[in-house]
C-alpha positions as a Python dict, from the first residue, in 0.01 Angstrom:
ca = {
    (1, 'M'): (0, 0, 0),
    (2, 'V'): (62, -17, 373),
    (3, 'R'): (298, 280, 347),
    (4, 'R'): (10, 476, 196),
    (5, 'G'): (-203, 408, 504),
    (6, 'L'): (-406, 131, 339),
    (7, 'E'): (-478, -207, 495),
    (8, 'V'): (-444, -533, 301),
    (9, 'Y'): (-651, -844, 370),
    (10, 'F'): (-734, -1182, 217),
    (11, 'H'): (-1089, -1259, 100),
    (12, 'Q'): (-1233, -1605, 148),
    (13, 'G'): (-1593, -1693, 81),
    (14, 'K'): (-1684, -1985, -142),
    (15, 'K'): (-1381, -1877, -347),
    (16, 'E'): (-1061, -1692, -258),
    (17, 'C'): (-915, -1357, -361),
    (18, 'D'): (-550, -1297, -280),
    (19, 'F'): (-578, -934, -169),
    (20, 'V'): (-848, -686, -83),
    (21, 'V'): (-736, -335, 1),
    (22, 'K'): (-913, -131, 266),
    (23, 'D'): (-902, 249, 278),
    (24, 'G'): (-1062, 367, 601),
    (25, 'Q'): (-1387, 174, 636),
    (26, 'N'): (-1418, 76, 269),
    (27, 'I'): (-1270, -203, 59),
    (28, 'C'): (-1145, -16, -249),
    (29, 'Q'): (-955, -280, -452),
    (30, 'A'): (-950, -654, -515),
    (31, 'I'): (-634, -811, -657),
    (32, 'Q'): (-547, -1164, -768),
    (33, 'V'): (-193, -1282, -843),
    (34, 'C'): (-91, -1571, -1069),
    (35, 'R'): (199, -1653, -1295),
    (36, 'T'): (-8, -1685, -1612),
    (37, 'M'): (-369, -1674, -1729),
    (38, 'Q'): (-304, -1904, -2026),
    (39, 'D'): (-422, -2225, -1855),
    (40, 'E'): (-804, -2243, -1864),
    (41, 'G'): (-826, -2390, -1513),
    (42, 'T'): (-609, -2115, -1366),
    (43, 'R'): (-800, -1848, -1558),
    (44, 'K'): (-1135, -1973, -1425),
    (45, 'R'): (-1010, -2003, -1065),
    (46, 'E'): (-855, -1655, -1062),
    (47, 'L'): (-1156, -1490, -1227),
    (48, 'D'): (-1406, -1671, -1003),
    (49, 'G'): (-1228, -1560, -685),
    (50, 'L'): (-1188, -1204, -807),
    (51, 'L'): (-1550, -1178, -921),
    (52, 'E'): (-1675, -1308, -587),
    (53, 'A'): (-1472, -1043, -404),
    (54, 'L'): (-1590, -767, -640),
    (55, 'E'): (-1950, -863, -577),
    (56, 'A'): (-1901, -896, -200),
    (57, 'Y'): (-1756, -544, -171),
    (58, 'G'): (-1957, -369, -442),
    (59, 'L'): (-1659, -305, -670),
    (60, 'L'): (-1686, -264, -1048),
    (61, 'E'): (-1320, -319, -1135),
    (62, 'G'): (-1054, -569, -1036),
    (63, 'T'): (-691, -650, -1109),
    (64, 'I'): (-505, -972, -1187),
    (65, 'L'): (-127, -948, -1168),
    (66, 'T'): (78, -1187, -1381),
    (67, 'E'): (436, -1247, -1480),
    (68, 'D'): (412, -1084, -1823),
    (69, 'E'): (56, -1080, -1964),
    (70, 'E'): (-138, -762, -2027),
    (71, 'F'): (-497, -721, -2144),
    (72, 'E'): (-841, -616, -2027),
    (73, 'L'): (-1164, -808, -2022),
    (74, 'V'): (-1520, -772, -1902),
    (75, 'A'): (-1665, -1055, -1694),
    (76, 'E'): (-2011, -1049, -1537),
    (77, 'G'): (-2027, -673, -1594),
    (78, 'S'): (-1696, -603, -1418),
    (79, 'R'): (-1385, -462, -1584),
    (80, 'I'): (-1079, -677, -1517),
    (81, 'T'): (-729, -545, -1583),
    (82, 'V'): (-461, -811, -1628),
    (83, 'Q'): (-109, -672, -1613),
    (84, 'P'): (249, -769, -1531),
    (85, 'V'): (332, -725, -1164),
    (86, 'W'): (639, -514, -1252),
    (87, 'K'): (421, -262, -1436),
    (88, 'W'): (171, -246, -1147),
    (89, 'I'): (454, -172, -902),
    (90, 'L'): (564, 129, -1106),
}
C-alpha cells in the first residue's frame, strides 16, 4: 500500500481497527487481521472494531483478513469481506 502512495494508520476509538488506509485526504479502506473468525469472542471483537472504523470514516465496506477463511457478510448495513491474507496480497 505504501508503495502505491497510500498511507496506513491504526484506528482507536472505543474499539480498535488494525489498519485504515488513507489516499490523499480521505480514508478509503478499513482492514482487520485475525487468525480465525470461528471463535465467537474473536468474531465479535473484530467486527465491532471494523464497524466502528467504517462508521467513523463513512465507509460502506470493510475487510477482515484471516489465515484461510473466506466468506462475505452484512453487518449493520456494511458489507464485510473475509478472506485469506494470501489471496488479498495477490
